[in-house]
KEKOLMAR-155914 format. One record per residue (C-alpha): residue number from 1; x, y, z. Coordinates in steps of 0.02 Angstrom, whole numbers, m for minus. Last residue first. Example, Ala and Ser with C-alpha at 12.3 -4.5 7.8 and 13.67 -1.06 7.14 Angstrom:
BEGIN
{n = 2 px = 684 py = m53 pz = 357}
{n = 1 px = 615 py = m225 pz = 390}
//
This chain:
BEGIN
{n = 397 px = 3728 py = 5582 pz = 3329}
{n = 396 px = 3887 py = 5521 pz = 3413}
{n = 395 px = 3917 py = 5684 pz = 3507}
{n = 394 px = 3743 py = 5677 pz = 3582}
{n = 393 px = 3780 py = 5506 pz = 3657}
{n = 392 px = 3950 py = 5565 pz = 3719}
{n = 391 px = 3888 py = 5709 pz = 3825}
{n = 390 px = 4045 py = 5718 pz = 3932}
{n = 389 px = 4065 py = 5906 pz = 3907}
{n = 388 px = 4220 py = 5878 pz = 3799}
{n = 387 px = 4118 py = 5754 pz = 3697}
{n = 386 px = 3979 py = 5882 pz = 3670}
{n = 385 px = 4110 py = 6010 pz = 3615}
{n = 384 px = 4186 py = 5887 pz = 3492}
{n = 383 px = 4014 py = 5848 pz = 3420}
{n = 382 px = 3982 py = 6035 pz = 3396}
{n = 381 px = 4143 py = 6050 pz = 3297}
{n = 380 px = 4090 py = 5910 pz = 3181}
{n = 379 px = 3913 py = 5981 pz = 3164}
{n = 378 px = 3985 py = 6151 pz = 3114}
{n = 377 px = 4096 py = 6074 pz = 2981}
{n = 376 px = 3953 py = 5967 pz = 2914}
{n = 375 px = 3838 py = 6118 pz = 2910}
{n = 374 px = 3959 py = 6211 pz = 2795}
{n = 373 px = 3932 py = 6074 pz = 2664}
{n = 372 px = 3749 py = 6130 pz = 2633}
{n = 371 px = 3623 py = 5988 pz = 2642}
{n = 370 px = 3508 py = 6058 pz = 2778}
{n = 369 px = 3481 py = 6224 pz = 2692}
{n = 368 px = 3589 py = 6380 pz = 2682}
{n = 367 px = 3491 py = 6508 pz = 2784}
{n = 366 px = 3383 py = 6400 pz = 2900}
{n = 365 px = 3512 py = 6262 pz = 2921}
{n = 364 px = 3649 py = 6392 pz = 2944}
{n = 363 px = 3544 py = 6477 pz = 3078}
{n = 362 px = 3514 py = 6319 pz = 3178}
{n = 361 px = 3694 py = 6259 pz = 3163}
{n = 360 px = 3763 py = 6429 pz = 3213}
{n = 359 px = 3654 py = 6434 pz = 3369}
{n = 358 px = 3706 py = 6259 pz = 3420}
{n = 357 px = 3888 py = 6308 pz = 3389}
{n = 356 px = 3869 py = 6460 pz = 3503}
{n = 355 px = 3796 py = 6357 pz = 3645}
{n = 354 px = 3930 py = 6223 pz = 3625}
{n = 353 px = 4074 py = 6348 pz = 3629}
{n = 352 px = 4009 py = 6432 pz = 3787}
{n = 351 px = 3993 py = 6260 pz = 3871}
{n = 350 px = 4165 py = 6209 pz = 3807}
{n = 349 px = 4258 py = 6358 pz = 3882}
{n = 348 px = 4417 py = 6252 pz = 3881}
{n = 347 px = 4517 py = 6402 pz = 3815}
{n = 346 px = 4541 py = 6313 pz = 3649}
{n = 345 px = 4353 py = 6279 pz = 3650}
{n = 344 px = 4317 py = 6466 pz = 3665}
{n = 343 px = 4426 py = 6496 pz = 3512}
{n = 342 px = 4324 py = 6367 pz = 3417}
{n = 341 px = 4163 py = 6454 pz = 3470}
{n = 340 px = 4235 py = 6615 pz = 3401}
{n = 339 px = 4269 py = 6526 pz = 3237}
{n = 338 px = 4087 py = 6468 pz = 3232}
{n = 337 px = 4027 py = 6645 pz = 3258}
{n = 336 px = 4147 py = 6701 pz = 3121}
{n = 335 px = 4072 py = 6570 pz = 3004}
{n = 334 px = 3897 py = 6630 pz = 3049}
{n = 333 px = 3941 py = 6811 pz = 3010}
{n = 332 px = 4015 py = 6758 pz = 2842}
{n = 331 px = 3856 py = 6662 pz = 2798}
{n = 330 px = 3747 py = 6816 pz = 2837}
{n = 329 px = 3610 py = 6774 pz = 2963}
{n = 328 px = 3658 py = 6898 pz = 3100}
{n = 327 px = 3667 py = 7048 pz = 2984}
{n = 326 px = 3797 py = 7109 pz = 2860}
{n = 325 px = 3849 py = 7276 pz = 2936}
{n = 324 px = 3802 py = 7266 pz = 3120}
{n = 323 px = 3826 py = 7078 pz = 3136}
{n = 322 px = 3987 py = 7088 pz = 3036}
{n = 321 px = 4052 py = 7223 pz = 3154}
{n = 320 px = 4014 py = 7129 pz = 3315}
{n = 319 px = 4076 py = 6964 pz = 3243}
{n = 318 px = 4241 py = 7041 pz = 3189}
{n = 317 px = 4270 py = 7118 pz = 3361}
{n = 316 px = 4225 py = 6955 pz = 3448}
{n = 315 px = 4343 py = 6860 pz = 3332}
{n = 314 px = 4483 py = 6981 pz = 3376}
{n = 313 px = 4455 py = 6965 pz = 3564}
{n = 312 px = 4441 py = 6775 pz = 3556}
{n = 311 px = 4598 py = 6760 pz = 3449}
{n = 310 px = 4697 py = 6871 pz = 3568}
{n = 309 px = 4641 py = 6760 pz = 3712}
{n = 308 px = 4691 py = 6605 pz = 3613}
{n = 307 px = 4868 py = 6660 pz = 3570}
{n = 306 px = 4926 py = 6479 pz = 3556}
{n = 305 px = 5012 py = 6509 pz = 3389}
{n = 304 px = 4879 py = 6409 pz = 3297}
{n = 303 px = 4743 py = 6510 pz = 3383}
{n = 302 px = 4828 py = 6673 pz = 3333}
{n = 301 px = 4830 py = 6610 pz = 3154}
{n = 300 px = 4641 py = 6594 pz = 3158}
{n = 299 px = 4625 py = 6770 pz = 3230}
{n = 298 px = 4727 py = 6834 pz = 3082}
{n = 297 px = 4605 py = 6750 pz = 2963}
{n = 296 px = 4457 py = 6835 pz = 3048}
{n = 295 px = 4544 py = 7004 pz = 3042}
{n = 294 px = 4577 py = 6983 pz = 2855}
{n = 293 px = 4393 py = 6938 pz = 2831}
{n = 292 px = 4345 py = 7097 pz = 2923}
{n = 291 px = 4454 py = 7202 pz = 2808}
{n = 290 px = 4382 py = 7116 pz = 2654}
{n = 289 px = 4205 py = 7148 pz = 2718}
{n = 288 px = 4243 py = 7335 pz = 2738}
{n = 287 px = 4215 py = 7396 pz = 2916}
{n = 286 px = 4391 py = 7457 pz = 2961}
{n = 285 px = 4417 py = 7559 pz = 2801}
{n = 284 px = 4457 py = 7508 pz = 2623}
{n = 283 px = 4631 py = 7581 pz = 2599}
{n = 282 px = 4698 py = 7600 pz = 2776}
{n = 281 px = 4607 py = 7451 pz = 2852}
{n = 280 px = 4646 py = 7340 pz = 2703}
{n = 279 px = 4829 py = 7392 pz = 2711}
{n = 278 px = 4844 py = 7354 pz = 2897}
{n = 277 px = 4751 py = 7189 pz = 2877}
{n = 276 px = 4864 py = 7132 pz = 2735}
{n = 275 px = 5020 py = 7173 pz = 2839}
{n = 274 px = 4947 py = 7080 pz = 2988}
{n = 273 px = 4912 py = 6933 pz = 2873}
{n = 272 px = 5094 py = 6928 pz = 2817}
{n = 271 px = 5163 py = 6930 pz = 2993}
{n = 270 px = 5038 py = 6800 pz = 3055}
{n = 269 px = 5070 py = 6681 pz = 2910}
{n = 268 px = 5258 py = 6695 pz = 2938}
{n = 267 px = 5234 py = 6651 pz = 3123}
{n = 266 px = 5114 py = 6510 pz = 3078}
{n = 265 px = 5228 py = 6415 pz = 2959}
{n = 264 px = 5129 py = 6257 pz = 2998}
{n = 263 px = 5119 py = 6214 pz = 2811}
{n = 262 px = 4932 py = 6248 pz = 2819}
{n = 261 px = 4972 py = 6418 pz = 2896}
{n = 260 px = 5097 py = 6459 pz = 2759}
{n = 259 px = 4964 py = 6420 pz = 2631}
{n = 258 px = 4843 py = 6538 pz = 2719}
{n = 257 px = 4973 py = 6676 pz = 2718}
{n = 256 px = 4996 py = 6648 pz = 2532}
{n = 255 px = 4809 py = 6668 pz = 2504}
{n = 254 px = 4809 py = 6829 pz = 2605}
{n = 253 px = 4956 py = 6893 pz = 2503}
{n = 252 px = 4862 py = 6853 pz = 2341}
{n = 251 px = 4709 py = 6949 pz = 2403}
{n = 250 px = 4822 py = 7095 pz = 2451}
{n = 249 px = 4897 py = 7099 pz = 2276}
{n = 248 px = 4721 py = 7100 pz = 2202}
{n = 247 px = 4672 py = 7247 pz = 2315}
{n = 246 px = 4823 py = 7350 pz = 2263}
{n = 245 px = 4939 py = 7402 pz = 2404}
{n = 244 px = 5100 py = 7315 pz = 2349}
{n = 243 px = 5098 py = 7385 pz = 2172}
{n = 242 px = 4997 py = 7333 pz = 2020}
{n = 241 px = 5128 py = 7257 pz = 1904}
{n = 240 px = 5276 py = 7218 pz = 2019}
{n = 239 px = 5166 py = 7177 pz = 2169}
{n = 238 px = 5052 py = 7072 pz = 2058}
{n = 237 px = 5203 py = 6974 pz = 1997}
{n = 236 px = 5276 py = 6944 pz = 2171}
{n = 235 px = 5110 py = 6897 pz = 2250}
{n = 234 px = 5066 py = 6779 pz = 2106}
{n = 233 px = 5236 py = 6694 pz = 2123}
{n = 232 px = 5210 py = 6672 pz = 2310}
{n = 231 px = 5039 py = 6595 pz = 2279}
{n = 230 px = 5121 py = 6471 pz = 2159}
{n = 229 px = 5256 py = 6424 pz = 2285}
{n = 228 px = 5128 py = 6407 pz = 2424}
{n = 227 px = 5020 py = 6293 pz = 2317}
{n = 226 px = 5168 py = 6185 pz = 2271}
{n = 225 px = 5211 py = 6164 pz = 2456}
{n = 224 px = 5029 py = 6128 pz = 2496}
{n = 223 px = 4999 py = 5985 pz = 2375}
{n = 222 px = 4860 py = 5914 pz = 2484}
{n = 221 px = 4740 py = 5899 pz = 2337}
{n = 220 px = 4634 py = 6043 pz = 2403}
{n = 219 px = 4794 py = 6146 pz = 2419}
{n = 218 px = 4838 py = 6112 pz = 2236}
{n = 217 px = 4663 py = 6171 pz = 2188}
{n = 216 px = 4696 py = 6333 pz = 2281}
{n = 215 px = 4860 py = 6354 pz = 2187}
{n = 214 px = 4766 py = 6329 pz = 2024}
{n = 213 px = 4648 py = 6471 pz = 2070}
{n = 212 px = 4797 py = 6586 pz = 2104}
{n = 211 px = 4873 py = 6542 pz = 1935}
{n = 210 px = 4705 py = 6576 pz = 1852}
{n = 209 px = 4702 py = 6749 pz = 1931}
{n = 208 px = 4881 py = 6776 pz = 1872}
{n = 207 px = 4833 py = 6734 pz = 1694}
{n = 206 px = 4682 py = 6850 pz = 1704}
{n = 205 px = 4795 py = 6990 pz = 1766}
{n = 204 px = 4918 py = 6968 pz = 1623}
{n = 203 px = 5095 py = 6933 pz = 1681}
{n = 202 px = 5121 py = 6761 pz = 1602}
{n = 201 px = 5063 py = 6813 pz = 1427}
{n = 200 px = 4891 py = 6842 pz = 1353}
{n = 199 px = 4872 py = 6699 pz = 1229}
{n = 198 px = 5003 py = 6572 pz = 1284}
{n = 197 px = 4987 py = 6609 pz = 1470}
{n = 196 px = 4797 py = 6608 pz = 1455}
{n = 195 px = 4802 py = 6440 pz = 1367}
{n = 194 px = 4917 py = 6357 pz = 1494}
{n = 193 px = 4819 py = 6430 pz = 1641}
{n = 192 px = 4652 py = 6369 pz = 1574}
{n = 191 px = 4724 py = 6194 pz = 1545}
{n = 190 px = 4791 py = 6188 pz = 1723}
{n = 189 px = 4621 py = 6249 pz = 1784}
{n = 188 px = 4538 py = 6099 pz = 1702}
{n = 187 px = 4664 py = 5973 pz = 1769}
{n = 186 px = 4655 py = 6045 pz = 1946}
{n = 185 px = 4465 py = 6041 pz = 1949}
{n = 184 px = 4462 py = 5863 pz = 1883}
{n = 183 px = 4585 py = 5809 pz = 2018}
{n = 182 px = 4487 py = 5898 pz = 2156}
{n = 181 px = 4315 py = 5830 pz = 2117}
{n = 180 px = 4255 py = 5867 pz = 2295}
{n = 179 px = 4095 py = 5948 pz = 2232}
{n = 178 px = 4160 py = 6119 pz = 2285}
{n = 177 px = 4318 py = 6081 pz = 2185}
{n = 176 px = 4213 py = 6042 pz = 2031}
{n = 175 px = 4127 py = 6209 pz = 2059}
{n = 174 px = 4295 py = 6297 pz = 2053}
{n = 173 px = 4340 py = 6206 pz = 1892}
{n = 172 px = 4175 py = 6261 pz = 1814}
{n = 171 px = 4217 py = 6442 pz = 1856}
{n = 170 px = 4388 py = 6420 pz = 1773}
{n = 169 px = 4310 py = 6345 pz = 1617}
{n = 168 px = 4186 py = 6489 pz = 1609}
{n = 167 px = 4331 py = 6613 pz = 1622}
{n = 166 px = 4416 py = 6520 pz = 1478}
{n = 165 px = 4264 py = 6545 pz = 1369}
{n = 164 px = 4255 py = 6729 pz = 1414}
{n = 163 px = 4440 py = 6752 pz = 1375}
{n = 162 px = 4422 py = 6669 pz = 1204}
{n = 161 px = 4528 py = 6514 pz = 1172}
{n = 160 px = 4390 py = 6385 pz = 1146}
{n = 159 px = 4293 py = 6485 pz = 1015}
{n = 158 px = 4181 py = 6637 pz = 1038}
{n = 157 px = 4005 py = 6574 pz = 1001}
{n = 156 px = 4026 py = 6385 pz = 1004}
{n = 155 px = 4144 py = 6390 pz = 1153}
{n = 154 px = 4031 py = 6517 pz = 1238}
{n = 153 px = 3879 py = 6403 pz = 1217}
{n = 152 px = 3969 py = 6249 pz = 1283}
{n = 151 px = 4043 py = 6344 pz = 1430}
{n = 150 px = 3874 py = 6419 pz = 1475}
{n = 149 px = 3794 py = 6246 pz = 1472}
{n = 148 px = 3933 py = 6172 pz = 1578}
{n = 147 px = 3911 py = 6316 pz = 1699}
{n = 146 px = 3724 py = 6282 pz = 1713}
{n = 145 px = 3745 py = 6096 pz = 1745}
{n = 144 px = 3886 py = 6126 pz = 1870}
{n = 143 px = 3786 py = 6256 pz = 1967}
{n = 142 px = 3637 py = 6139 pz = 1978}
{n = 141 px = 3749 py = 6001 pz = 2047}
{n = 140 px = 3835 py = 6123 pz = 2164}
{n = 139 px = 3678 py = 6186 pz = 2249}
{n = 138 px = 3777 py = 6236 pz = 2404}
{n = 137 px = 3686 py = 6403 pz = 2413}
{n = 136 px = 3844 py = 6497 pz = 2364}
{n = 135 px = 3866 py = 6374 pz = 2220}
{n = 134 px = 3689 py = 6410 pz = 2157}
{n = 133 px = 3730 py = 6595 pz = 2171}
{n = 132 px = 3882 py = 6571 pz = 2058}
{n = 131 px = 3774 py = 6476 pz = 1932}
{n = 130 px = 3653 py = 6623 pz = 1927}
{n = 129 px = 3797 py = 6739 pz = 1884}
{n = 128 px = 3851 py = 6622 pz = 1743}
{n = 127 px = 3672 py = 6619 pz = 1676}
{n = 126 px = 3669 py = 6810 pz = 1678}
{n = 125 px = 3831 py = 6815 pz = 1578}
{n = 124 px = 3759 py = 6687 pz = 1456}
{n = 123 px = 3607 py = 6797 pz = 1428}
{n = 122 px = 3718 py = 6948 pz = 1397}
{n = 121 px = 3824 py = 6849 pz = 1273}
{n = 120 px = 3668 py = 6793 pz = 1175}
{n = 119 px = 3646 py = 6605 pz = 1162}
{n = 118 px = 3477 py = 6588 pz = 1247}
{n = 117 px = 3394 py = 6728 pz = 1145}
{n = 116 px = 3395 py = 6916 pz = 1163}
{n = 115 px = 3220 py = 6957 pz = 1226}
{n = 114 px = 3154 py = 6791 pz = 1292}
{n = 113 px = 3324 py = 6730 pz = 1352}
{n = 112 px = 3360 py = 6901 pz = 1425}
{n = 111 px = 3196 py = 6901 pz = 1521}
{n = 110 px = 3218 py = 6723 pz = 1588}
{n = 109 px = 3400 py = 6749 pz = 1636}
{n = 108 px = 3358 py = 6914 pz = 1723}
{n = 107 px = 3214 py = 6832 pz = 1818}
{n = 106 px = 3326 py = 6688 pz = 1873}
{n = 105 px = 3454 py = 6817 pz = 1928}
{n = 104 px = 3322 py = 6901 pz = 2038}
{n = 103 px = 3265 py = 6739 pz = 2120}
{n = 102 px = 3444 py = 6682 pz = 2150}
{n = 101 px = 3491 py = 6848 pz = 2227}
{n = 100 px = 3342 py = 6837 pz = 2347}
{n = 99 px = 3398 py = 6662 pz = 2399}
{n = 98 px = 3579 py = 6719 pz = 2414}
{n = 97 px = 3543 py = 6862 pz = 2533}
{n = 96 px = 3718 py = 6852 pz = 2607}
{n = 95 px = 3743 py = 7040 pz = 2593}
{n = 94 px = 3869 py = 7016 pz = 2453}
{n = 93 px = 3745 py = 6908 pz = 2358}
{n = 92 px = 3606 py = 7036 pz = 2378}
{n = 91 px = 3725 py = 7165 pz = 2305}
{n = 90 px = 3749 py = 7052 pz = 2153}
{n = 89 px = 3560 py = 7035 pz = 2135}
{n = 88 px = 3547 py = 7224 pz = 2135}
{n = 87 px = 3676 py = 7232 pz = 1996}
{n = 86 px = 3576 py = 7105 pz = 1894}
{n = 85 px = 3415 py = 7203 pz = 1917}
{n = 84 px = 3508 py = 7361 pz = 1867}
{n = 83 px = 3565 py = 7278 pz = 1706}
{n = 82 px = 3388 py = 7213 pz = 1676}
{n = 81 px = 3317 py = 7388 pz = 1690}
{n = 80 px = 3451 py = 7458 pz = 1575}
{n = 79 px = 3416 py = 7322 pz = 1445}
{n = 78 px = 3228 py = 7363 pz = 1446}
{n = 77 px = 3116 py = 7213 pz = 1487}
{n = 76 px = 3034 py = 7282 pz = 1646}
{n = 75 px = 2982 py = 7447 pz = 1565}
{n = 74 px = 3078 py = 7607 pz = 1532}
{n = 73 px = 2985 py = 7728 pz = 1647}
{n = 72 px = 2902 py = 7617 pz = 1779}
{n = 71 px = 3034 py = 7479 pz = 1778}
{n = 70 px = 3172 py = 7609 pz = 1772}
{n = 69 px = 3100 py = 7700 pz = 1924}
{n = 68 px = 3083 py = 7544 pz = 2031}
{n = 67 px = 3253 py = 7481 pz = 1977}
{n = 66 px = 3337 py = 7645 pz = 2022}
{n = 65 px = 3260 py = 7645 pz = 2198}
{n = 64 px = 3308 py = 7463 pz = 2225}
{n = 63 px = 3484 py = 7503 pz = 2162}
{n = 62 px = 3502 py = 7646 pz = 2287}
{n = 61 px = 3447 py = 7538 pz = 2434}
{n = 60 px = 3561 py = 7395 pz = 2380}
{n = 59 px = 3712 py = 7508 pz = 2359}
{n = 58 px = 3687 py = 7576 pz = 2535}
{n = 57 px = 3678 py = 7399 pz = 2605}
{n = 56 px = 3830 py = 7349 pz = 2502}
{n = 55 px = 3945 py = 7483 pz = 2568}
{n = 54 px = 4103 py = 7385 pz = 2530}
{n = 53 px = 4186 py = 7536 pz = 2450}
{n = 52 px = 4179 py = 7453 pz = 2279}
{n = 51 px = 3994 py = 7419 pz = 2310}
{n = 50 px = 3964 py = 7602 pz = 2352}
{n = 49 px = 4056 py = 7644 pz = 2191}
{n = 48 px = 3936 py = 7533 pz = 2094}
{n = 47 px = 3789 py = 7624 pz = 2176}
{n = 46 px = 3859 py = 7789 pz = 2112}
{n = 45 px = 3871 py = 7721 pz = 1935}
{n = 44 px = 3688 py = 7668 pz = 1948}
{n = 43 px = 3641 py = 7844 pz = 2006}
{n = 42 px = 3734 py = 7912 pz = 1856}
{n = 41 px = 3632 py = 7795 pz = 1744}
{n = 40 px = 3471 py = 7854 pz = 1829}
{n = 39 px = 3511 py = 8033 pz = 1786}
{n = 38 px = 3540 py = 7983 pz = 1604}
{n = 37 px = 3371 py = 7893 pz = 1601}
{n = 36 px = 3282 py = 8051 pz = 1666}
{n = 35 px = 3186 py = 8021 pz = 1828}
{n = 34 px = 3270 py = 8147 pz = 1944}
{n = 33 px = 3262 py = 8294 pz = 1823}
{n = 32 px = 3367 py = 8339 pz = 1672}
{n = 31 px = 3458 py = 8499 pz = 1722}
{n = 30 px = 3445 py = 8499 pz = 1913}
{n = 29 px = 3447 py = 8309 pz = 1930}
{n = 28 px = 3595 py = 8297 pz = 1811}
{n = 27 px = 3691 py = 8429 pz = 1909}
{n = 26 px = 3661 py = 8340 pz = 2076}
{n = 25 px = 3716 py = 8176 pz = 1996}
{n = 24 px = 3877 py = 8253 pz = 1932}
{n = 23 px = 3917 py = 8316 pz = 2108}
{n = 22 px = 3881 py = 8144 pz = 2181}
{n = 21 px = 3991 py = 8067 pz = 2046}
{n = 20 px = 4136 py = 8180 pz = 2095}
{n = 19 px = 4124 py = 8132 pz = 2279}
{n = 18 px = 4108 py = 7948 pz = 2230}
{n = 17 px = 4266 py = 7953 pz = 2124}
{n = 16 px = 4365 py = 8027 pz = 2268}
{n = 15 px = 4302 py = 7889 pz = 2383}
{n = 14 px = 4337 py = 7754 pz = 2253}
{n = 13 px = 4519 py = 7794 pz = 2220}
{n = 12 px = 4552 py = 7620 pz = 2148}
{n = 11 px = 4648 py = 7692 pz = 2000}
{n = 10 px = 4509 py = 7638 pz = 1880}
{n = 9 px = 4382 py = 7723 pz = 1995}
{n = 8 px = 4481 py = 7886 pz = 1993}
{n = 7 px = 4483 py = 7879 pz = 1803}
{n = 6 px = 4295 py = 7851 pz = 1798}
{n = 5 px = 4269 py = 8002 pz = 1911}
{n = 4 px = 4374 py = 8102 pz = 1788}
{n = 3 px = 4262 py = 8042 pz = 1645}
{n = 2 px = 4108 py = 8101 pz = 1741}
{n = 1 px = 4193 py = 8269 pz = 1763}
//
């Protein structure tokens, strides 16, 4: 039955898989007891399914319970304990608790380095996860240093053409983009795409992921038509391989909609994003983070099309749900709050916009730190609101 649950998970049928895993867990508790290592592994599988369903708060609670038991029974250095610690850190990331995630990943890196050595694949995986958190916190220099180290170690261990090595190269390219090194990011991802195409073929999922990343680098360089063409190719291939409703296909469609928006093809962007939103709502549910992000993107296209009242209503709905699910301080919640302020500005509600932007700026400073790039965007929008209100001195600060 556990194998059947795994098959449902592979097919993306997470709710069915969870129901089976809950039954398996009940049986394990009855036969082996609640603290047996095999019982705890089933609990860990159940928490993974919660993550797949976007129920990160539930996953976090279960993982904290598992970690406490594994630490007491197996010890803090046991591989299963460290795996749960890493999974918990990942849930923290999804919930916007990047500082807590960083602390936990640092502990995993330290323990795996001490137990397995600095060049062990599991240690390098933990280092890559830590680098991702550094990026989320805007610590791009630290992220770059760590990713370069992981890339060097993986190249020595697996060779330059191994999938894990190429994944490290792609992660490094994304960090280069965050640092504004757009040309270097594009060149590195181009190399990754060429090698993946040669090794795995043009239709492999990793190849298509790299193609999507390269399209994003094109956008950063202002090569929007090329980006749209590449995103379109990814959509077509993923649709053919995975089907039109697969989560990866929907991600590609959302990226293509964004490219259409940049090219001022707002009507096409709106139609595509509505399709993505409908599928996300049906498959993942109305409160899944991906569903809410689709709603936020659609609201942005409404603004471009002059549908400002529709944009306000949609942004308010997204903000209400994100606040309830992710919390008021989550980075995604704060971005939505800023988007809502932008919609207010379009309706000449500059006082409402300014109040919201002030709140976003304060919370982003507390959560992300004073040097995070997101603050510059918020400060720019706040300056525009101050100017619209005739407070030019404040706008110039």
